[in-house]
C-alpha positions as CSV (number, residue, x, y, z in Angstrom):
1,M,12.1,-48.7,102.3
2,K,13.2,-51.2,105.2
3,I,13.2,-48.2,107.6
4,L,9.9,-47.2,106.5
5,W,8.6,-50.7,107.0
6,L,10.1,-50.9,110.4
7,L,8.4,-47.5,111.5
8,L,5.0,-48.6,110.3
9,V,5.1,-51.8,111.9
10,G,6.5,-50.4,115.1
11,A,3.8,-47.7,115.1
12,C,0.9,-50.6,114.6
13,L,2.5,-52.7,117.7
14,L,2.8,-49.3,119.8
15,S,-0.9,-48.3,119.0
16,L,-2.2,-51.7,119.8
17,L,-0.3,-51.7,123.4
18,S,-1.7,-48.1,124.0
19,A,-4.8,-47.0,125.9
20,E,-6.6,-46.5,122.5
21,P,-6.0,-49.6,120.4
22,K,-7.9,-48.0,117.5
23,L,-5.0,-45.6,117.0
24,V,-3.7,-48.2,115.0
25,L,-6.0,-47.3,112.0
26,L,-3.7,-44.7,111.1
27,P,-0.3,-46.8,110.5
28,L,-2.2,-49.6,109.5
29,S,-3.7,-47.4,106.5
30,C,-0.3,-46.1,105.6
31,L,1.0,-49.7,105.6
32,S,-1.7,-50.8,103.2
33,L,-1.1,-47.7,100.9
34,L,2.8,-48.7,100.9
35,V,1.9,-52.3,100.0
36,F,-0.7,-51.1,97.6
37,C,2.2,-49.0,95.4
38,I,5.0,-51.4,95.6
39,P,3.9,-53.8,92.8
40,L,4.1,-50.8,90.2
41,Q,7.8,-51.5,90.3
42,F,6.9,-54.6,88.1
43,M,5.6,-52.3,85.1
44,Q,9.2,-52.2,83.6
45,L,8.9,-55.9,83.0
46,R,6.6,-55.6,80.4
47,H,9.0,-53.7,78.3
48,K,12.2,-56.0,78.6
49,Q,12.9,-59.5,77.3
50,S,15.4,-60.5,80.1
51,W,13.0,-62.2,82.2
52,L,12.7,-65.0,79.5
53,L,16.2,-66.0,80.6
54,L,14.9,-67.1,84.1
55,P,12.8,-70.1,83.7
56,Y,11.0,-69.7,87.3
57,F,10.7,-66.0,87.1
58,K,7.3,-65.7,85.6
59,P,5.6,-68.1,88.2
60,H,7.3,-66.9,90.9
61,A,6.4,-63.3,90.0
62,R,2.7,-64.1,89.6
63,I,2.6,-65.9,93.1
64,L,4.3,-62.7,94.7
65,L,1.8,-60.5,93.3
66,L,-1.0,-62.6,94.1
67,L,0.2,-62.9,97.8
68,V,0.4,-59.0,97.9
69,T,-3.0,-58.9,96.5
70,L,-4.3,-61.0,99.4
71,L,-2.1,-59.0,101.9
72,V,-3.8,-55.9,100.8
73,G,-7.1,-57.5,101.1
74,M,-6.1,-58.6,104.8
75,L,-5.1,-55.1,105.7
76,G,-8.2,-53.6,104.3
77,G,-10.3,-56.2,106.2
78,S,-8.6,-55.4,109.4
79,I,-9.2,-51.7,108.9
80,M,-13.0,-52.3,108.1
81,Y,-13.0,-54.6,111.3
82,L,-11.6,-51.9,113.5
83,A,-14.3,-49.3,112.0
84,S,-17.1,-51.9,113.3
85,Q,-17.8,-53.4,109.8
86,P,-17.5,-57.1,108.5
87,F,-14.0,-58.3,108.0
88,W,-14.7,-60.1,104.9
89,L,-16.5,-57.0,103.3
90,G,-13.2,-55.0,103.9
91,L,-11.2,-58.0,102.3
92,H,-13.2,-58.3,99.1
93,L,-13.3,-54.5,98.7
94,S,-9.5,-54.2,99.1
95,I,-8.7,-57.0,96.7
96,L,-11.4,-55.5,94.0
97,A,-9.7,-52.1,94.5
98,F,-6.0,-53.4,93.9
99,A,-7.1,-55.8,91.3
100,T,-9.0,-52.9,89.4
101,L,-6.5,-50.3,90.0
102,V,-2.9,-51.7,89.9
103,L,-3.1,-55.1,88.3
104,P,-4.2,-53.8,84.8
105,C,-1.2,-51.3,85.1
106,L,1.2,-54.3,85.6
107,V,-0.3,-56.1,82.6
108,L,-0.5,-53.3,80.1
109,G,2.7,-51.5,81.2
110,S,0.9,-48.1,81.7
111,L,-0.4,-46.0,84.5
112,K,-3.3,-44.8,82.2
113,P,-5.6,-47.6,83.7
114,L,-4.8,-46.4,87.2
115,I,-5.7,-42.8,86.3
116,I,-9.0,-43.7,84.7
117,S,-9.9,-46.2,87.4
118,C,-9.5,-43.6,90.0
119,A,-11.8,-41.2,88.4
120,V,-14.4,-44.0,88.0
121,F,-14.0,-44.6,91.8
122,I,-14.5,-41.1,92.8
123,L,-17.6,-41.1,90.6
124,L,-18.9,-44.0,92.4
125,M,-18.4,-42.5,95.7
126,Q,-20.7,-39.5,94.6
127,S,-23.2,-41.7,93.2
128,P,-26.5,-42.5,95.2
129,L,-25.7,-46.1,95.3
130,S,-24.4,-47.5,98.8
131,L,-23.6,-50.7,100.5
132,P,-26.3,-52.2,102.7
133,A,-26.3,-51.8,106.5
134,Q,-26.0,-55.6,106.9
135,P,-24.2,-57.2,103.7
136,D,-26.0,-60.4,102.6
137,L,-24.8,-63.5,100.9
138,A,-25.9,-62.4,97.6
139,L,-23.1,-59.3,97.9
140,F,-20.5,-61.6,99.1
141,T,-21.0,-64.1,96.3
142,L,-21.0,-61.3,93.6
143,L,-17.8,-59.7,95.2
144,T,-16.2,-63.3,95.3
145,V,-17.1,-63.9,91.6
146,V,-15.8,-60.6,90.4
147,N,-12.6,-60.6,92.3
148,V,-11.8,-64.4,91.0
149,A,-12.6,-63.2,87.6
150,L,-10.1,-60.6,87.7
151,L,-7.3,-62.5,89.6
152,S,-7.8,-65.1,86.8
153,W,-7.5,-62.6,84.0
154,F,-4.2,-61.4,85.6
155,N,-3.0,-64.9,86.1
156,L,-3.5,-65.6,82.4
157,H,-2.0,-62.4,81.1
158,W,0.8,-61.5,83.4
159,L,4.1,-61.4,81.3
160,K,2.7,-63.1,78.1
161,T,5.5,-63.1,75.5
162,A,3.2,-61.6,73.0
163,N,2.0,-58.7,75.2
164,T,5.5,-57.6,76.2
165,K,6.3,-56.3,72.7
166,L,6.0,-52.6,72.3
167,P,3.0,-51.8,70.0
168,A,3.8,-51.2,66.4
169,R,3.2,-47.7,64.8
170,P,0.1,-47.2,62.8
171,K,0.5,-48.6,59.2
172,T,-1.6,-45.9,57.7
173,C,-1.8,-42.3,58.2
174,N,-5.5,-42.2,58.2
175,S,-6.1,-44.2,61.4
176,F,-7.9,-42.4,64.3
177,T,-4.5,-42.4,66.3
178,S,-2.5,-40.5,63.7
179,W,-5.5,-38.1,63.3
180,L,-5.6,-37.4,67.1
181,L,-1.9,-37.1,67.5
182,Q,-1.6,-34.3,64.7
183,F,-3.6,-32.1,67.3
184,T,-1.9,-33.2,70.4
185,R,1.7,-33.6,69.3
186,K,1.8,-30.8,66.8
187,P,5.4,-29.2,67.0
188,A,6.3,-25.8,66.6
189,T,10.0,-26.0,67.0
190,L,12.4,-29.1,67.0
191,A,14.4,-28.3,70.0
192,G,11.1,-27.4,72.2
193,T,9.6,-30.8,70.8
194,L,12.7,-32.6,71.8
195,L,13.1,-31.0,75.2
196,L,9.3,-31.7,76.1
197,G,8.9,-35.1,74.6
198,Q,5.8,-33.6,73.2
199,G,4.6,-31.1,70.8
200,D,5.4,-27.5,71.7
201,S,2.9,-25.4,69.8
202,W,0.1,-23.5,71.6
203,Q,-2.5,-25.9,70.2
204,A,-0.5,-29.0,71.6
205,R,0.0,-27.3,74.9
206,F,-3.7,-26.3,75.3
207,L,-5.1,-29.8,74.6
208,R,-2.3,-31.4,76.9
209,N,-3.3,-29.4,79.7
210,L,-7.0,-29.5,79.1
211,A,-6.6,-33.3,79.6
212,Y,-4.4,-32.9,82.7
213,C,-6.8,-30.3,84.5
214,W,-10.4,-31.4,83.3
215,Y,-10.3,-35.4,83.2
216,L,-11.7,-35.8,86.8
217,P,-14.3,-32.8,86.4
218,A,-15.3,-34.4,83.0
219,F,-16.1,-37.9,84.4
220,M,-18.1,-36.2,87.3
221,L,-20.1,-33.8,84.8
222,L,-20.6,-37.0,82.4
223,G,-21.8,-39.0,85.3
224,S,-24.5,-36.4,86.3
225,L,-25.7,-35.8,82.9
226,F,-26.2,-39.6,81.6
227,L,-26.3,-41.5,84.9
228,G,-28.0,-39.1,87.2
229,F,-25.2,-38.5,89.8
230,S,-25.0,-35.8,92.0
231,G,-22.3,-34.0,89.6
232,M,-19.2,-32.3,91.2
233,P,-18.4,-33.7,94.7
234,E,-19.4,-31.6,97.6
235,E,-16.4,-32.8,99.8
236,T,-13.7,-30.3,100.1
237,F,-10.9,-32.4,100.1
238,L,-12.0,-33.8,96.5
239,R,-12.4,-30.5,95.3
240,A,-8.9,-29.6,96.3
241,M,-7.6,-32.7,94.8
242,F,-9.1,-31.7,91.6
243,I,-7.4,-28.2,91.6
244,I,-4.0,-29.4,93.0
245,F,-3.0,-32.7,91.6
246,P,-3.3,-31.9,87.9
247,G,-0.6,-29.3,88.5
248,F,1.7,-31.8,90.2
249,L,0.8,-34.1,87.3
250,L,2.2,-31.5,85.0
251,T,5.2,-30.4,86.9
252,S,6.3,-34.2,87.2
253,Q,6.4,-34.2,83.5
254,L,8.3,-30.9,83.3
255,T,11.1,-32.1,85.6
256,N,12.2,-34.4,82.9
257,V,13.0,-31.4,80.5
258,L,16.5,-31.3,82.3
259,R,16.9,-35.0,81.4
260,R,16.2,-34.3,77.8
261,V,18.9,-31.9,77.2
262,R,21.5,-34.4,76.3
263,R,19.3,-35.7,73.6
264,A,18.5,-32.1,72.2
265,W,21.9,-30.6,72.8
266,L,22.7,-30.3,69.1
267,Q,19.4,-28.6,68.2
268,L,20.0,-26.0,71.0
269,A,20.9,-22.6,69.5
270,V,22.1,-21.2,73.0
271,T,25.1,-21.4,75.1
272,R,25.7,-23.2,78.5
273,Q,25.2,-20.0,80.2
274,Q,21.8,-19.2,78.3
275,L,20.6,-22.8,78.8
276,F,18.6,-22.3,82.0
277,T,16.7,-19.3,80.8
278,M,15.7,-21.4,77.6
279,L,14.4,-24.2,79.7
280,E,12.7,-21.8,82.3
281,Q,11.0,-20.2,79.4
282,L,9.9,-23.4,77.9
283,A,8.4,-24.5,81.3
284,L,6.8,-21.2,82.0
285,K,4.9,-21.5,78.9
286,E,3.5,-24.7,79.9
287,L,2.5,-23.6,83.2
288,M,1.0,-20.3,81.8
289,T,-1.2,-22.3,79.5
290,A,-2.2,-24.7,82.4
291,A,-3.3,-21.8,84.5
292,I,-5.4,-20.2,81.8
293,V,-7.3,-24.0,81.4
294,I,-7.7,-24.4,85.0
295,A,-8.9,-21.1,86.0
296,P,-12.6,-21.6,85.3
297,L,-12.3,-24.7,87.2
298,I,-11.0,-23.1,90.1
299,Y,-13.7,-20.3,90.1
300,G,-16.4,-23.1,89.4
301,L,-15.5,-25.3,92.8
302,L,-14.1,-22.5,95.1
303,P,-16.2,-19.8,96.8
304,A,-15.5,-16.3,95.4
305,K,-12.8,-15.0,98.0
306,T,-10.9,-18.3,98.0
307,A,-10.8,-18.6,94.2
308,V,-9.3,-15.1,94.1
309,A,-6.6,-16.1,96.6
310,L,-5.9,-19.3,94.7
311,V,-5.1,-17.3,91.5
312,L,-2.0,-16.3,93.5
313,F,-1.5,-19.5,95.4
314,W,-1.7,-22.0,92.5
315,P,1.1,-20.6,90.3
316,A,3.4,-20.1,93.2
317,L,2.8,-23.7,94.2
318,M,3.5,-24.8,90.8
319,L,6.7,-22.8,90.3
320,F,7.9,-24.1,93.8
321,S,7.1,-27.7,92.6
322,L,9.0,-27.1,89.4
323,Y,12.2,-25.8,90.9
324,L,12.0,-28.1,93.7
325,G,11.8,-31.2,91.1
326,W,14.8,-29.6,89.2
327,R,16.7,-29.0,92.3
328,L,16.2,-32.9,93.3
329,I,17.0,-34.0,89.8
330,N,20.2,-35.8,90.9
331,V,18.4,-37.4,93.8
332,S,17.0,-41.0,93.8
333,M,13.7,-41.3,92.6
334,F,12.4,-42.7,95.9
335,W,13.3,-39.6,97.7
336,S,12.4,-37.1,95.2
337,G,8.8,-38.9,94.8
338,T,8.4,-38.9,98.5
339,A,9.1,-34.9,98.5
340,M,7.0,-34.2,95.7
341,A,4.1,-36.6,97.1
342,S,4.4,-35.0,100.8
343,L,4.2,-31.4,98.9
344,T,1.1,-32.5,97.0
345,L,-0.8,-33.8,100.3
346,L,0.3,-30.6,102.1
347,A,-1.1,-28.3,99.7
348,V,-4.3,-30.3,99.4
349,A,-4.6,-30.2,103.2
350,L,-3.9,-26.4,103.1
351,L,-6.5,-25.7,100.6
352,T,-9.1,-28.1,102.7
353,L,-8.3,-26.4,106.0
354,C,-8.4,-22.8,104.5
355,W,-11.5,-23.3,102.4
356,Q,-13.1,-20.1,104.0
357,Q,-9.9,-18.3,105.0
358,P,-8.3,-17.0,102.0
359,G,-6.0,-14.7,103.6
360,Y,-3.7,-17.6,104.9
361,L,-3.7,-18.9,101.2
362,I,-2.3,-15.5,100.3
363,L,0.4,-15.6,102.8
364,A,1.5,-19.2,101.7
365,A,1.7,-18.0,98.3
366,A,4.1,-15.3,99.2
367,F,6.1,-18.0,101.0
368,L,6.2,-20.2,98.2
369,A,7.1,-17.7,95.9
370,S,10.0,-16.4,97.9
371,T,11.4,-19.8,98.4
372,A,10.9,-20.5,94.4
373,L,13.1,-17.2,93.8
374,S,15.7,-18.7,96.2
375,L,15.9,-22.1,94.5
376,R,15.8,-20.4,91.2
377,R,19.1,-18.6,92.1
378,Q,20.7,-21.9,93.1
379,L,19.4,-23.7,90.0
380,K,21.0,-21.1,87.8
381,G,24.4,-21.7,89.1
382,L,24.0,-25.5,89.2
383,C,22.9,-25.7,85.6
384,Q,26.2,-24.0,84.3
385,R,28.0,-26.8,86.2
386,Q,25.7,-29.7,85.5
387,D,27.2,-32.9,83.7
388,W,24.3,-33.4,81.2
389,A,25.3,-37.0,80.4
390,K,24.6,-38.3,84.0
391,L,20.9,-37.2,83.7
392,K,19.6,-40.4,82.0
393,L,16.1,-40.5,80.8
394,L,13.5,-42.7,82.8
395,K,12.1,-45.7,81.6
396,A,8.8,-45.4,79.3
397,A,6.7,-47.3,82.1
398,Q,7.8,-44.5,84.7
399,L,7.1,-41.6,82.0
400,N,4.1,-42.8,80.9
401,T,1.8,-40.9,83.4
402,G,0.0,-38.4,81.1
403,L,-3.4,-38.9,79.2
């Protein structure tokens, strides 16, 4: 992380000294994204009580997070200023984005507010509403009041002792939550449920993948139906995100199947030599269900020839992502997360650039499939030598990324 900070700050200084100082926009944007994501590391504190032993930790953490919010606002204001927009407008919009996307995740200890807020932001980007050419005092006052209200709410609710306890289970079986869970977590086998961490029945798989693949399009369709927005976005980048991102969300969940082997070991009726085949079959069933669920979305968002090519490209990409995640299971979360995020961005960029050139997607699918087979051969041997006791499960806050 220190090396990354030094590289980005150095790139900012070099671009300011260059003949084209506006080149600073790129490293400055990367720096703002880095600052934007770092506070998510505080999420685990909601599930622990050890911070209560440190009398000054809560006020210091609150001040630190508020300063990070201000830093994100200043970076956003600088980017807007370099783009010939008012500095205060970028400052307030960046603070609003940070206070809406990140701070609720910290208070609630879940990434679900981030996922829902991102969908709402994409919906607003497609709306007919737009900022005035010359922002006036009324907009400045409105943004100031909203930001102060959000930061005050965070200030009052951050690390409340009553909110740091995990929610209790429903007392009755007739509650809406229990009724919903009987569909989304319906088990088929004990071993499969323990390995997935969720129900392994076909019904549960279908509903789970329906949530992964269709929650963003569902927001867009509901917005067009009830609010009169333009419906599905026309930008190829957003359409590529709608198709690529759910698959990586799914493979990130399937990566933890290896970590759950230690917990499910006594329920597995296979030998060590047969274990990899069982885990692979479990993951392939999940990916096959996801491919069936996302197929209508692919044909609805892409041109006909590109959609046919993506029928080959999407499964090959997901297989490669799955085997790569399993291969990096012993690597630190920073490097494995960086690798998966880079792969996601490369896949989105490739689909965006090859929107009308399906031949390149077929070549990329062939390359990914051959590389996935090579990774599979390595993994099969590594699984037979793996010490499963060393693969500890991640914390609940890190795993809570599903819908």
